[in-house]
Structures are given as structure tokens and as C-alpha cells.
Biopython code that builds the backbone (N, CA, C, O; Angstrom):
import numpy as np
from Bio.PDB.StructureBuilder import StructureBuilder

atoms = [
    (1, "UNK", "N", (-26.883, 24.283, -7.358)),
    (1, "UNK", "CA", (-26.171, 23.046, -8.327)),
    (1, "UNK", "C", (-26.520, 21.746, -7.536)),
    (1, "UNK", "O", (-26.562, 21.639, -6.310)),
    (2, "UNK", "N", (-26.781, 20.710, -8.533)),
    (2, "UNK", "CA", (-27.076, 19.321, -7.870)),
    (2, "UNK", "C", (-25.879, 18.526, -7.190)),
    (2, "UNK", "O", (-24.709, 18.907, -7.147)),
    (3, "UNK", "N", (-26.374, 17.401, -6.692)),
    (3, "UNK", "CA", (-25.416, 16.814, -5.870)),
    (3, "UNK", "C", (-24.396, 16.254, -7.032)),
    (3, "UNK", "O", (-23.185, 16.327, -6.825)),
    (4, "UNK", "N", (-24.893, 15.701, -8.245)),
    (4, "UNK", "CA", (-24.145, 15.051, -9.296)),
    (4, "UNK", "C", (-23.213, 16.111, -9.714)),
    (4, "UNK", "O", (-22.020, 15.818, -9.795)),
    (5, "UNK", "N", (-23.647, 17.435, -10.018)),
    (5, "UNK", "CA", (-22.662, 18.458, -10.431)),
    (5, "UNK", "C", (-21.575, 18.864, -9.622)),
    (5, "UNK", "O", (-20.450, 19.060, -10.082)),
    (6, "UNK", "N", (-21.895, 19.006, -8.359)),
    (6, "UNK", "CA", (-21.060, 19.361, -7.339)),
    (6, "UNK", "C", (-20.003, 18.169, -7.280)),
    (6, "UNK", "O", (-18.824, 18.521, -7.275)),
    (7, "UNK", "N", (-20.249, 16.933, -7.238)),
    (7, "UNK", "CA", (-19.360, 15.930, -7.188)),
    (7, "UNK", "C", (-18.440, 15.823, -8.448)),
    (7, "UNK", "O", (-17.232, 15.592, -8.414)),
    (8, "UNK", "N", (-19.194, 16.026, -9.557)),
    (8, "UNK", "CA", (-18.313, 16.107, -10.876)),
    (8, "UNK", "C", (-17.387, 17.225, -10.765)),
    (8, "UNK", "O", (-16.227, 16.998, -11.110)),
    (9, "UNK", "N", (-17.675, 18.353, -10.362)),
    (9, "UNK", "CA", (-16.741, 19.559, -10.403)),
    (9, "UNK", "C", (-15.619, 19.390, -9.496)),
    (9, "UNK", "O", (-14.499, 19.700, -9.903)),
    (10, "UNK", "N", (-15.817, 18.808, -7.981)),
    (10, "UNK", "CA", (-14.744, 18.396, -7.269)),
    (10, "UNK", "C", (-13.996, 17.312, -7.603)),
    (10, "UNK", "O", (-12.850, 17.243, -7.158)),
    (11, "UNK", "N", (-14.438, 16.427, -8.323)),
    (11, "UNK", "CA", (-13.633, 15.424, -8.958)),
    (11, "UNK", "C", (-12.599, 15.909, -9.805)),
    (11, "UNK", "O", (-11.388, 15.738, -9.660)),
    (12, "UNK", "N", (-13.298, 16.644, -10.866)),
    (12, "UNK", "CA", (-12.426, 17.419, -11.753)),
    (12, "UNK", "C", (-11.319, 18.323, -11.073)),
    (12, "UNK", "O", (-10.162, 18.318, -11.495)),
    (13, "UNK", "N", (-11.671, 18.997, -10.143)),
    (13, "UNK", "CA", (-10.756, 19.672, -9.544)),
    (13, "UNK", "C", (-9.625, 19.191, -8.580)),
    (13, "UNK", "O", (-8.544, 19.774, -8.506)),
    (14, "UNK", "N", (-9.948, 18.091, -7.849)),
    (14, "UNK", "CA", (-9.005, 17.433, -6.897)),
    (14, "UNK", "C", (-8.881, 16.063, -7.291)),
    (14, "UNK", "O", (-8.161, 15.412, -6.534)),
    (15, "UNK", "N", (-9.386, 15.420, -8.278)),
    (15, "UNK", "CA", (-8.822, 13.990, -8.702)),
    (15, "UNK", "C", (-7.536, 13.677, -9.009)),
    (15, "UNK", "O", (-6.932, 12.674, -8.628)),
    (16, "UNK", "N", (-7.095, 14.620, -9.760)),
    (16, "UNK", "CA", (-5.444, 14.369, -9.983)),
    (16, "UNK", "C", (-4.562, 14.577, -8.719)),
    (16, "UNK", "O", (-3.579, 13.868, -8.502)),
    (17, "UNK", "N", (-4.970, 15.610, -7.875)),
    (17, "UNK", "CA", (-4.391, 16.006, -6.797)),
    (17, "UNK", "C", (-4.265, 14.643, -5.888)),
    (17, "UNK", "O", (-3.151, 14.231, -5.565)),
    (18, "UNK", "N", (-5.362, 14.027, -5.529)),
    (18, "UNK", "CA", (-5.408, 12.820, -4.865)),
    (18, "UNK", "C", (-4.655, 11.677, -5.211)),
    (18, "UNK", "O", (-4.022, 10.944, -4.451)),
    (19, "UNK", "N", (-4.796, 11.592, -6.530)),
    (19, "UNK", "CA", (-3.937, 10.399, -7.303)),
    (19, "UNK", "C", (-2.431, 10.704, -7.278)),
    (19, "UNK", "O", (-1.610, 9.807, -7.092)),
    (20, "UNK", "N", (-2.065, 12.059, -7.480)),
    (20, "UNK", "CA", (-0.486, 12.364, -7.275)),
    (20, "UNK", "C", (-0.105, 12.006, -5.690)),
    (20, "UNK", "O", (0.922, 11.421, -5.347)),
    (21, "UNK", "N", (-1.079, 12.451, -4.860)),
    (21, "UNK", "CA", (-0.504, 12.230, -3.439)),
    (21, "UNK", "C", (-0.437, 10.815, -3.053)),
    (21, "UNK", "O", (0.462, 10.412, -2.314)),
    (22, "UNK", "N", (-1.444, 9.968, -3.570)),
    (22, "UNK", "CA", (-1.198, 8.527, -3.091)),
    (22, "UNK", "C", (-0.113, 7.765, -3.855)),
    (22, "UNK", "O", (0.482, 6.786, -3.404)),
    (23, "UNK", "N", (0.096, 8.351, -5.138)),
    (23, "UNK", "CA", (1.118, 7.803, -5.969)),
    (23, "UNK", "C", (2.581, 8.160, -5.395)),
    (23, "UNK", "O", (3.516, 7.381, -5.578)),
    (24, "UNK", "N", (2.720, 9.225, -4.776)),
    (24, "UNK", "CA", (3.897, 9.704, -4.059)),
    (24, "UNK", "C", (4.049, 8.786, -2.915)),
    (24, "UNK", "O", (5.221, 8.612, -2.580)),
    (25, "UNK", "N", (3.185, 8.176, -2.255)),
    (25, "UNK", "CA", (3.477, 7.218, -1.136)),
    (25, "UNK", "C", (3.527, 5.834, -1.573)),
    (25, "UNK", "O", (4.201, 5.044, -0.912)),
    (26, "UNK", "N", (2.849, 5.411, -2.685)),
    (26, "UNK", "CA", (2.685, 3.833, -2.935)),
    (26, "UNK", "C", (3.601, 3.591, -3.986)),
    (26, "UNK", "O", (4.142, 2.489, -3.901)),
    (27, "UNK", "N", (3.958, 4.322, -5.003)),
    (27, "UNK", "CA", (4.704, 4.147, -6.155)),
    (27, "UNK", "C", (4.008, 3.070, -7.116)),
    (27, "UNK", "O", (4.581, 2.484, -8.034)),
    (28, "UNK", "N", (2.642, 2.915, -6.730)),
    (28, "UNK", "CA", (1.909, 1.839, -7.466)),
    (28, "UNK", "C", (0.523, 2.458, -8.039)),
    (28, "UNK", "O", (-0.352, 2.832, -7.258)),
    (29, "UNK", "N", (0.384, 2.538, -9.354)),
    (29, "UNK", "CA", (-0.431, 3.228, -10.091)),
    (29, "UNK", "C", (-1.967, 2.587, -9.963)),
    (29, "UNK", "O", (-3.000, 3.253, -9.891)),
    (30, "UNK", "N", (-1.876, 1.293, -9.953)),
    (30, "UNK", "CA", (-3.126, 0.509, -9.536)),
    (30, "UNK", "C", (-3.742, 0.845, -8.453)),
    (30, "UNK", "O", (-4.913, 1.214, -8.361)),
    (31, "UNK", "N", (-2.710, 0.684, -7.340)),
    (31, "UNK", "CA", (-3.093, 0.938, -6.035)),
    (31, "UNK", "C", (-3.658, 2.346, -5.643)),
    (31, "UNK", "O", (-4.629, 2.586, -4.926)),
    (32, "UNK", "N", (-2.792, 3.249, -6.305)),
    (32, "UNK", "CA", (-3.267, 4.820, -6.175)),
    (32, "UNK", "C", (-4.695, 4.874, -6.756)),
    (32, "UNK", "O", (-5.608, 5.341, -6.075)),
    (33, "UNK", "N", (-4.890, 4.435, -7.925)),
    (33, "UNK", "CA", (-6.172, 4.466, -8.714)),
    (33, "UNK", "C", (-7.270, 4.079, -7.826)),
    (33, "UNK", "O", (-8.322, 4.717, -7.777)),
    (34, "UNK", "N", (-6.995, 2.879, -7.019)),
    (34, "UNK", "CA", (-8.035, 2.149, -6.382)),
    (34, "UNK", "C", (-8.375, 3.123, -5.080)),
    (34, "UNK", "O", (-9.538, 3.412, -4.796)),
    (35, "UNK", "N", (-7.255, 3.589, -4.336)),
    (35, "UNK", "CA", (-7.306, 4.426, -3.262)),
    (35, "UNK", "C", (-8.239, 5.729, -3.541)),
    (35, "UNK", "O", (-9.003, 6.181, -2.688)),
    (36, "UNK", "N", (-8.085, 6.260, -4.808)),
    (36, "UNK", "CA", (-8.571, 7.759, -5.381)),
    (36, "UNK", "C", (-10.001, 7.310, -5.541)),
    (36, "UNK", "O", (-10.867, 8.029, -5.043)),
    (37, "UNK", "N", (-10.386, 6.109, -6.232)),
    (37, "UNK", "CA", (-11.575, 5.797, -6.369)),
    (37, "UNK", "C", (-12.413, 5.587, -5.124)),
    (37, "UNK", "O", (-13.498, 6.157, -5.008)),
    (38, "UNK", "N", (-11.949, 4.807, -4.222)),
    (38, "UNK", "CA", (-12.571, 4.791, -2.919)),
    (38, "UNK", "C", (-12.566, 6.068, -2.124)),
    (38, "UNK", "O", (-13.428, 6.211, -1.256)),
    (39, "UNK", "N", (-11.728, 6.952, -2.326)),
    (39, "UNK", "CA", (-11.900, 8.265, -1.612)),
    (39, "UNK", "C", (-13.076, 8.980, -2.144)),
    (39, "UNK", "O", (-13.912, 9.464, -1.381)),
    (40, "UNK", "N", (-13.183, 9.077, -3.647)),
    (40, "UNK", "CA", (-14.155, 9.667, -3.954)),
    (40, "UNK", "C", (-15.664, 9.028, -3.877)),
    (40, "UNK", "O", (-16.713, 9.671, -3.850)),
    (41, "UNK", "N", (-15.538, 7.855, -3.854)),
    (41, "UNK", "CA", (-16.856, 6.880, -3.464)),
    (41, "UNK", "C", (-17.203, 7.334, -2.223)),
    (41, "UNK", "O", (-18.379, 7.673, -2.081)),
    (42, "UNK", "N", (-16.324, 7.440, -1.116)),
    (42, "UNK", "CA", (-16.640, 7.834, 0.234)),
    (42, "UNK", "C", (-17.322, 9.206, 0.323)),
    (42, "UNK", "O", (-18.283, 9.459, 1.049)),
    (43, "UNK", "N", (-16.694, 10.070, -0.520)),
    (43, "UNK", "CA", (-17.210, 11.444, -0.606)),
    (43, "UNK", "C", (-18.577, 11.801, -1.177)),
    (43, "UNK", "O", (-19.293, 12.752, -0.862)),
    (44, "UNK", "N", (-18.785, 10.889, -2.041)),
    (44, "UNK", "CA", (-20.272, 10.743, -2.820)),
    (44, "UNK", "C", (-21.313, 10.493, -1.752)),
    (44, "UNK", "O", (-22.285, 11.207, -1.507)),
    (45, "UNK", "N", (-20.951, 9.344, -1.142)),
    (45, "UNK", "CA", (-21.806, 8.801, -0.030)),
    (45, "UNK", "C", (-21.881, 9.741, 1.094)),
    (45, "UNK", "O", (-22.899, 9.617, 1.775)),
    (46, "UNK", "N", (-21.108, 10.590, 1.431)),
    (46, "UNK", "CA", (-21.203, 11.533, 2.708)),
    (46, "UNK", "C", (-21.221, 13.061, 2.507)),
    (46, "UNK", "O", (-21.184, 13.859, 3.444)),
    (47, "UNK", "N", (-21.285, 13.416, 1.143)),
    (47, "UNK", "CA", (-21.000, 14.730, 0.524)),
    (47, "UNK", "C", (-22.017, 15.808, 1.354)),
    (47, "UNK", "O", (-21.801, 16.995, 1.599)),
    (48, "UNK", "N", (-23.019, 15.108, 1.646)),
    (48, "UNK", "CA", (-24.068, 16.102, 2.323)),
    (48, "UNK", "C", (-23.499, 16.578, 3.812)),
    (48, "UNK", "O", (-23.890, 17.648, 4.279)),
    (49, "UNK", "N", (-22.731, 15.894, 4.403)),
    (49, "UNK", "CA", (-22.031, 16.058, 5.643)),
    (49, "UNK", "C", (-20.740, 16.854, 5.588)),
    (49, "UNK", "O", (-20.364, 17.435, 6.606)),
    (50, "UNK", "N", (-20.015, 16.920, 4.427)),
    (50, "UNK", "CA", (-18.863, 17.435, 4.307)),
    (50, "UNK", "C", (-18.820, 19.214, 4.052)),
    (50, "UNK", "O", (-19.458, 19.709, 3.123)),
    (51, "UNK", "N", (-18.124, 19.925, 4.847)),
    (51, "UNK", "CA", (-17.910, 21.348, 4.519)),
    (51, "UNK", "C", (-17.311, 21.455, 3.281)),
    (51, "UNK", "O", (-16.195, 20.973, 3.085)),
    (52, "UNK", "N", (-18.009, 22.107, 2.320)),
    (52, "UNK", "CA", (-17.383, 22.350, 1.072)),
    (52, "UNK", "C", (-16.162, 23.239, 0.990)),
    (52, "UNK", "O", (-15.351, 23.206, 0.064)),
    (53, "UNK", "N", (-16.100, 24.101, 2.130)),
    (53, "UNK", "CA", (-14.948, 25.113, 2.273)),
    (53, "UNK", "C", (-13.719, 24.273, 2.816)),
    (53, "UNK", "O", (-12.613, 24.785, 2.989)),
    (54, "UNK", "N", (-13.969, 23.092, 3.043)),
    (54, "UNK", "CA", (-12.654, 22.217, 3.699)),
    (54, "UNK", "C", (-12.656, 20.988, 2.835)),
    (54, "UNK", "O", (-12.294, 19.959, 3.406)),
    (55, "UNK", "N", (-13.003, 20.893, 1.538)),
    (55, "UNK", "CA", (-12.976, 19.721, 0.829)),
    (55, "UNK", "C", (-11.737, 19.198, 0.470)),
    (55, "UNK", "O", (-11.608, 17.974, 0.426)),
    (56, "UNK", "N", (-10.744, 19.988, 0.188)),
    (56, "UNK", "CA", (-9.364, 19.810, -0.084)),
    (56, "UNK", "C", (-8.740, 18.708, 1.191)),
    (56, "UNK", "O", (-8.519, 17.503, 1.067)),
    (57, "UNK", "N", (-8.592, 19.388, 2.158)),
    (57, "UNK", "CA", (-7.992, 18.799, 3.287)),
    (57, "UNK", "C", (-8.859, 17.550, 3.847)),
    (57, "UNK", "O", (-8.372, 16.660, 4.544)),
    (58, "UNK", "N", (-10.215, 17.613, 3.443)),
    (58, "UNK", "CA", (-10.908, 16.274, 3.875)),
    (58, "UNK", "C", (-10.723, 15.123, 2.917)),
    (58, "UNK", "O", (-10.639, 14.006, 3.427)),
    (59, "UNK", "N", (-10.640, 15.239, 1.497)),
    (59, "UNK", "CA", (-10.351, 14.492, 0.596)),
    (59, "UNK", "C", (-8.835, 13.831, 0.920)),
    (59, "UNK", "O", (-8.635, 12.617, 0.874)),
    (60, "UNK", "N", (-7.940, 14.688, 1.208)),
    (60, "UNK", "CA", (-6.598, 14.189, 1.516)),
    (60, "UNK", "C", (-6.502, 13.215, 2.674)),
    (60, "UNK", "O", (-5.814, 12.194, 2.651)),
    (61, "UNK", "N", (-7.312, 13.652, 3.770)),
    (61, "UNK", "CA", (-7.483, 12.845, 5.140)),
    (61, "UNK", "C", (-7.973, 11.478, 4.673)),
    (61, "UNK", "O", (-7.396, 10.427, 4.949)),
    (62, "UNK", "N", (-9.131, 11.580, 3.914)),
    (62, "UNK", "CA", (-9.791, 10.371, 3.729)),
    (62, "UNK", "C", (-8.897, 9.229, 2.911)),
    (62, "UNK", "O", (-8.901, 8.017, 3.126)),
    (63, "UNK", "N", (-8.120, 9.968, 1.897)),
    (63, "UNK", "CA", (-7.071, 8.986, 0.938)),
    (63, "UNK", "C", (-6.062, 8.446, 2.087)),
    (63, "UNK", "O", (-5.828, 7.239, 2.148)),
    (64, "UNK", "N", (-5.520, 9.276, 2.919)),
    (64, "UNK", "CA", (-4.440, 8.797, 3.754)),
    (64, "UNK", "C", (-4.907, 7.830, 4.733)),
    (64, "UNK", "O", (-4.158, 6.901, 5.033)),
    (65, "UNK", "N", (-6.307, 7.959, 5.385)),
    (65, "UNK", "CA", (-6.796, 6.903, 6.163)),
    (65, "UNK", "C", (-7.172, 5.475, 5.301)),
    (65, "UNK", "O", (-7.110, 4.361, 5.822)),
    (66, "UNK", "N", (-7.500, 5.675, 4.140)),
    (66, "UNK", "CA", (-7.706, 4.380, 3.189)),
    (66, "UNK", "C", (-6.457, 3.689, 2.967)),
    (66, "UNK", "O", (-6.392, 2.461, 3.021)),
    (67, "UNK", "N", (-5.344, 4.513, 2.691)),
    (67, "UNK", "CA", (-4.035, 3.817, 2.403)),
    (67, "UNK", "C", (-3.617, 3.124, 3.718)),
    (67, "UNK", "O", (-3.258, 1.946, 3.696)),
    (68, "UNK", "N", (-3.664, 3.930, 5.009)),
    (68, "UNK", "CA", (-3.305, 3.136, 6.212)),
    (68, "UNK", "C", (-4.124, 1.818, 6.211)),
    (68, "UNK", "O", (-3.528, 0.744, 6.292)),
    (69, "UNK", "N", (-5.370, 1.868, 6.130)),
    (69, "UNK", "CA", (-6.142, 0.800, 6.191)),
    (69, "UNK", "C", (-5.606, -0.150, 5.393)),
    (69, "UNK", "O", (-5.416, -1.293, 5.809)),
    (70, "UNK", "N", (-5.325, 0.212, 4.231)),
    (70, "UNK", "CA", (-4.909, -0.830, 3.127)),
    (70, "UNK", "C", (-3.574, -1.471, 3.590)),
    (70, "UNK", "O", (-3.597, -2.699, 3.675)),
    (71, "UNK", "N", (-2.369, -0.815, 3.916)),
    (71, "UNK", "CA", (-1.395, -1.301, 4.458)),
    (71, "UNK", "C", (-1.372, -2.152, 5.639)),
    (71, "UNK", "O", (-0.619, -3.112, 5.804)),
    (72, "UNK", "N", (-2.383, -1.663, 6.564)),
    (72, "UNK", "CA", (-2.517, -2.540, 7.899)),
    (72, "UNK", "C", (-3.107, -3.992, 7.319)),
    (72, "UNK", "O", (-2.560, -5.059, 7.597)),
    (73, "UNK", "N", (-4.206, -3.898, 6.542)),
    (73, "UNK", "CA", (-4.817, -5.057, 6.088)),
    (73, "UNK", "C", (-3.773, -5.969, 5.310)),
    (73, "UNK", "O", (-3.764, -7.198, 5.388)),
    (74, "UNK", "N", (-3.015, -5.311, 4.654)),
    (74, "UNK", "CA", (-2.036, -6.024, 3.675)),
    (74, "UNK", "C", (-0.938, -6.734, 4.363)),
    (74, "UNK", "O", (-0.395, -7.735, 3.895)),
    (75, "UNK", "N", (-0.596, -6.126, 5.610)),
    (75, "UNK", "CA", (0.647, -6.627, 6.448)),
    (75, "UNK", "C", (0.027, -7.757, 7.220)),
    (75, "UNK", "O", (0.860, -8.590, 7.577)),
    (76, "UNK", "N", (-1.288, -8.023, 7.595)),
    (76, "UNK", "CA", (-1.651, -9.125, 8.210)),
    (76, "UNK", "C", (-1.890, -10.270, 7.248)),
    (76, "UNK", "O", (-1.750, -11.434, 7.624)),
    (77, "UNK", "N", (-2.272, -9.936, 5.926)),
    (77, "UNK", "CA", (-2.537, -10.928, 5.086)),
    (77, "UNK", "C", (-1.433, -11.484, 4.122)),
    (77, "UNK", "O", (-1.505, -12.570, 3.548)),
    (78, "UNK", "N", (-0.419, -10.602, 4.028)),
    (78, "UNK", "CA", (0.758, -10.982, 3.332)),
    (78, "UNK", "C", (2.021, -11.306, 4.077)),
    (78, "UNK", "O", (3.120, -11.388, 3.529)),
    (79, "UNK", "N", (1.764, -11.517, 5.582)),
    (79, "UNK", "CA", (2.993, -11.924, 6.109)),
    (79, "UNK", "C", (3.368, -13.365, 5.921)),
    (79, "UNK", "O", (2.592, -14.317, 5.844)),
    (80, "UNK", "N", (4.816, -13.380, 5.852)),
    (80, "UNK", "CA", (5.345, -14.745, 5.308)),
    (80, "UNK", "C", (6.417, -15.111, 6.071)),
    (80, "UNK", "O", (7.016, -14.193, 6.631)),
    (81, "UNK", "N", (6.842, -16.339, 6.244)),
    (81, "UNK", "CA", (7.924, -16.848, 6.733)),
    (81, "UNK", "C", (8.655, -17.682, 5.778)),
    (81, "UNK", "O", (8.027, -18.479, 5.081)),
    (82, "UNK", "N", (9.984, -17.565, 5.677)),
    (82, "UNK", "CA", (10.795, -18.325, 4.549)),
    (82, "UNK", "C", (12.030, -18.930, 5.474)),
    (82, "UNK", "O", (12.706, -18.342, 6.318)),
    (83, "UNK", "N", (12.091, -20.231, 5.051)),
    (83, "UNK", "CA", (13.248, -21.150, 5.595)),
    (83, "UNK", "C", (13.692, -21.773, 4.406)),
    (83, "UNK", "O", (12.941, -22.395, 3.655)),
    (84, "UNK", "N", (15.022, -21.599, 4.211)),
    (84, "UNK", "CA", (15.489, -22.308, 2.915)),
    (84, "UNK", "C", (16.673, -23.120, 3.364)),
    (84, "UNK", "O", (17.304, -22.910, 4.400)),
    (85, "UNK", "N", (16.915, -24.081, 2.473)),
    (85, "UNK", "CA", (18.177, -24.970, 2.629)),
    (85, "UNK", "C", (18.738, -25.035, 1.059)),
    (85, "UNK", "O", (18.118, -25.281, 0.024)),
    (86, "UNK", "N", (20.012, -24.751, 1.252)),
    (86, "UNK", "CA", (20.769, -24.574, 0.011)),
    (86, "UNK", "C", (21.900, -25.533, -0.007)),
    (86, "UNK", "O", (22.593, -25.717, 0.993)),
    (87, "UNK", "N", (22.088, -26.129, -1.100)),
    (87, "UNK", "CA", (23.308, -27.107, -1.322)),
    (87, "UNK", "C", (24.532, -26.302, -1.598)),
    (87, "UNK", "O", (24.602, -25.528, -2.553)),
    (88, "UNK", "N", (25.546, -26.511, -0.699)),
    (88, "UNK", "CA", (26.838, -25.878, -0.798)),
    (88, "UNK", "C", (27.689, -26.189, -2.011)),
    (88, "UNK", "O", (28.065, -27.333, -2.265)),
    (89, "UNK", "N", (28.009, -25.022, -2.827)),
    (89, "UNK", "CA", (28.805, -25.364, -3.879)),
    (89, "UNK", "C", (30.248, -25.005, -3.790)),
    (89, "UNK", "O", (30.927, -24.938, -4.814)),
    (90, "UNK", "N", (30.798, -24.747, -2.489)),
    (90, "UNK", "CA", (32.020, -24.525, -2.145)),
    (90, "UNK", "C", (31.972, -24.217, -0.727)),
    (90, "UNK", "O", (31.042, -24.535, 0.015)),
    (91, "UNK", "N", (33.190, -23.478, -0.330)),
    (91, "UNK", "CA", (33.281, -23.354, 1.120)),
    (91, "UNK", "C", (32.549, -22.033, 1.450)),
    (91, "UNK", "O", (32.615, -20.996, 0.791)),
    (92, "UNK", "N", (31.867, -22.237, 2.537)),
    (92, "UNK", "CA", (30.952, -21.059, 3.162)),
    (92, "UNK", "C", (31.631, -20.643, 4.363)),
    (92, "UNK", "O", (31.907, -21.618, 5.061)),
    (93, "UNK", "N", (31.999, -19.540, 4.852)),
    (93, "UNK", "CA", (32.317, -19.110, 6.014)),
    (93, "UNK", "C", (31.371, -17.888, 6.258)),
    (93, "UNK", "O", (31.384, -16.884, 5.547)),
    (94, "UNK", "N", (30.516, -18.080, 7.377)),
    (94, "UNK", "CA", (29.626, -16.932, 7.712)),
    (94, "UNK", "C", (29.368, -16.939, 9.067)),
    (94, "UNK", "O", (30.048, -17.737, 9.712)),
    (95, "UNK", "N", (28.505, -16.212, 9.725)),
    (95, "UNK", "CA", (28.136, -16.234, 11.041)),
    (95, "UNK", "C", (27.209, -17.513, 11.522)),
    (95, "UNK", "O", (26.918, -17.848, 12.671)),
    (96, "UNK", "N", (26.808, -18.167, 10.153)),
    (96, "UNK", "CA", (26.139, -19.338, 10.412)),
    (96, "UNK", "C", (26.729, -20.576, 10.597)),
    (96, "UNK", "O", (26.074, -21.581, 10.874)),
    (97, "UNK", "N", (28.170, -20.556, 10.430)),
    (97, "UNK", "CA", (28.941, -21.775, 10.704)),
    (97, "UNK", "C", (29.596, -22.071, 9.262)),
    (97, "UNK", "O", (29.486, -21.226, 8.373)),
    (98, "UNK", "N", (30.249, -23.227, 9.053)),
    (98, "UNK", "CA", (31.130, -23.544, 8.069)),
    (98, "UNK", "C", (30.293, -24.601, 7.263)),
    (98, "UNK", "O", (29.439, -25.291, 7.820)),
    (99, "UNK", "N", (30.554, -24.685, 6.041)),
    (99, "UNK", "CA", (29.772, -25.644, 5.246)),
    (99, "UNK", "C", (30.915, -26.119, 4.211)),
    (99, "UNK", "O", (31.656, -25.306, 3.657)),
    (100, "UNK", "N", (30.981, -27.398, 4.020)),
    (100, "UNK", "CA", (31.895, -27.824, 2.904)),
    (100, "UNK", "C", (31.135, -28.036, 1.700)),
    (100, "UNK", "O", (29.906, -27.983, 1.746)),
    (101, "UNK", "N", (31.837, -28.305, 0.472)),
    (101, "UNK", "CA", (31.094, -28.921, -0.648)),
    (101, "UNK", "C", (30.210, -29.779, -0.362)),
    (101, "UNK", "O", (30.517, -30.683, 0.414)),
    (102, "UNK", "N", (28.952, -29.718, -0.889)),
    (102, "UNK", "CA", (28.068, -30.883, -0.838)),
    (102, "UNK", "C", (27.213, -30.857, 0.431)),
    (102, "UNK", "O", (26.286, -31.657, 0.558)),
    (103, "UNK", "N", (27.472, -30.062, 1.257)),
    (103, "UNK", "CA", (26.750, -30.244, 2.575)),
    (103, "UNK", "C", (25.569, -29.080, 2.442)),
    (103, "UNK", "O", (25.759, -28.101, 1.721)),
    (104, "UNK", "N", (24.531, -29.230, 3.073)),
    (104, "UNK", "CA", (23.295, -28.597, 3.313)),
    (104, "UNK", "C", (23.640, -27.093, 4.347)),
    (104, "UNK", "O", (24.167, -27.041, 5.459)),
    (105, "UNK", "N", (23.206, -26.178, 3.631)),
    (105, "UNK", "CA", (23.522, -24.790, 4.454)),
    (105, "UNK", "C", (22.011, -24.496, 4.757)),
    (105, "UNK", "O", (21.183, -24.272, 3.875)),
    (106, "UNK", "N", (21.717, -24.525, 6.238)),
    (106, "UNK", "CA", (20.310, -23.937, 6.594)),
    (106, "UNK", "C", (20.469, -22.379, 6.969)),
    (106, "UNK", "O", (21.252, -21.898, 7.789)),
    (107, "UNK", "N", (19.607, -21.768, 6.231)),
    (107, "UNK", "CA", (19.840, -20.410, 6.617)),
    (107, "UNK", "C", (18.553, -19.963, 7.577)),
    (107, "UNK", "O", (17.445, -20.479, 7.431)),
    (108, "UNK", "N", (18.828, -18.965, 8.555)),
    (108, "UNK", "CA", (17.622, -18.726, 9.513)),
    (108, "UNK", "C", (16.371, -18.439, 8.811)),
    (108, "UNK", "O", (16.308, -18.208, 7.603)),
    (109, "UNK", "N", (15.245, -18.465, 9.725)),
    (109, "UNK", "CA", (13.991, -18.035, 9.420)),
    (109, "UNK", "C", (14.145, -16.620, 9.125)),
    (109, "UNK", "O", (14.942, -15.926, 9.756)),
    (110, "UNK", "N", (13.228, -16.051, 7.957)),
    (110, "UNK", "CA", (13.312, -14.537, 7.661)),
    (110, "UNK", "C", (12.048, -14.139, 7.707)),
    (110, "UNK", "O", (11.278, -14.699, 6.926)),
    (111, "UNK", "N", (11.558, -13.186, 8.528)),
    (111, "UNK", "CA", (10.121, -12.932, 8.703)),
    (111, "UNK", "C", (10.028, -11.517, 7.986)),
    (111, "UNK", "O", (10.923, -10.697, 8.191)),
    (112, "UNK", "N", (9.000, -11.225, 7.180)),
    (112, "UNK", "CA", (8.874, -10.252, 6.548)),
    (112, "UNK", "C", (7.394, -9.737, 6.096)),
    (112, "UNK", "O", (6.423, -10.421, 6.418)),
    (113, "UNK", "N", (7.253, -8.770, 5.498)),
    (113, "UNK", "CA", (6.019, -8.296, 5.055)),
    (113, "UNK", "C", (6.082, -7.852, 3.587)),
    (113, "UNK", "O", (7.096, -7.255, 3.229)),
    (114, "UNK", "N", (5.013, -8.104, 2.622)),
    (114, "UNK", "CA", (5.204, -7.724, 1.328)),
    (114, "UNK", "C", (4.062, -6.576, 1.131)),
    (114, "UNK", "O", (2.946, -6.719, 1.630)),
    (115, "UNK", "N", (4.365, -5.609, 0.490)),
    (115, "UNK", "CA", (3.290, -4.593, 0.132)),
    (115, "UNK", "C", (2.676, -4.740, -0.934)),
    (115, "UNK", "O", (3.255, -5.089, -1.962)),
    (116, "UNK", "N", (1.345, -4.489, -0.872)),
    (116, "UNK", "CA", (0.458, -4.581, -1.965)),
    (116, "UNK", "C", (0.618, -5.190, -3.313)),
    (116, "UNK", "O", (0.925, -4.294, -4.100)),
    (117, "UNK", "N", (0.554, -6.090, -3.772)),
    (117, "UNK", "CA", (0.695, -6.560, -5.368)),
    (117, "UNK", "C", (-0.533, -7.192, -5.700)),
    (117, "UNK", "O", (-0.709, -7.643, -6.832)),
]
sb = StructureBuilder()
sb.init_structure("model")
sb.init_model(0)
sb.init_chain("A")
sb.init_seg("    ")
for serial, (resi, resn, name, xyz) in enumerate(atoms, 1):
    if name == "N":
        sb.init_residue(resn, " ", resi, " ")
    sb.init_atom(name, np.array(xyz, "f"), 0.0, 1.0, " ", f" {name:<3s}", serial, name[0])
structure = sb.get_structure()
């Protein structure tokens, strides 16, 4: 069997499984398709070194590693800081103090991460 035939057979056999596995973790169809594509591209480039009897767990591990890499890179790129000032429309009582109608209320800085979009 040629390299191309082996690749095509394994893609048909395991492609949907990889896609479902990544979709279960990301809930994002486009991201899952991207990770699946990268997984099989990596497989194609290194398939001479891959033990065919262990192809399923190998593909799952590659997909998992690619997803971890994606989230790691996304968390550093998409880090954001938010500080907002709102005009008070009435009385506010909270842990941040009191505000009367017409006064500015400064909320604390919120630090967060945004996942993949």
C-alpha cells in the first residue's frame, strides 16, 4: 500500500473520531476542524515513524497536544484588562462604596482570558 493510500485509509477511519474528540473539548466547529487538519498534516509528515498498530492513540495524543498549544498561545495573545466607569442612574450600595445619582462609579480592574474566536 502506498503512503497516500495509507494516509487516506487512516483519515477515513479516524478523521471523524478526532473531530468529535476535539469538538467535545472546544465546542467550536472551526477550531476543531483546524486542530483535526493539523493533526493529520502532522501524521502525513511523520507517518514513516508512526507505529501503525498504535495509530489511534497516537492521533488522539497529537490532537490533544495541538489543542493545549492552541489554548496556551491564545491565553497569552488574548489576555485583556478591563476598567470601566459608569454613570450612576440611582443609588448603588455594594462592596465598592456608595454612589448617588449622577456620580461616577469606578469598578475594579477585571483580568481575564478569552478562548479562541
